[in-house]
N, C-alpha and C positions, 0 to 999 in steps of 0.2 A: 446490438453491435457496440453500443456505448459501454455496456458492462464488460464485454471482453477486452476492449481497448484499455479501459481503466484498470482492470485486473492485470493485464499484461504489463502495462507500464509501472504499476505499483510493485509488481514482482521484480522487474528489472531494476528499478531505482532502489527498491528495498535491499536487493542483493548487493548492489554496489555500495550503498551506505553501510550495510552490515559488514561487508569486507573491510571497508576503510576504518570503521570504528573498532573492529576486533584487531586489526593490524596496529592501530595506534595504542590500544590497551594492552597488547601483547598476550592476548588470550587466543585459544584455538577457535578457528572459524567453524560454525555449525550452520551450513547452508539451509538445511531443512527447517530449523527453528526460525531462521531469518525469513524464509519463504512464507511460512505459516503466519508470522506476525505481520508481514507486509501485505499479504492477501486479506487478513482480517481488517487491517487498517484501510485497505482499498474498499472493502465492502462497507465499512463504517462511513467512508466518504461518500459512497454512492447512496447510502441510506439517508444521510444528512442532506444530500443534494435533492433527493426526491421529497423528503418530508419538510425540509426547512425552507424551500423556495415557495414564496407566496405567489399564486397565480393572480394576474390582474383581473378585476371584475369587469364584465362588459355591460 
């Protein structure tokens, strides 16, 4: 469930940020490219959260 929520919000926030950046730069918006980049970044964040977090020793 954590993966789906993270990917959903990375897609939504990525699309909003992509729209704002392309509007400010004056270039045409490409939603598919923005979606792919934001999902890859979301997967990267999930990978880092699983690998980079040290579990406490008992």
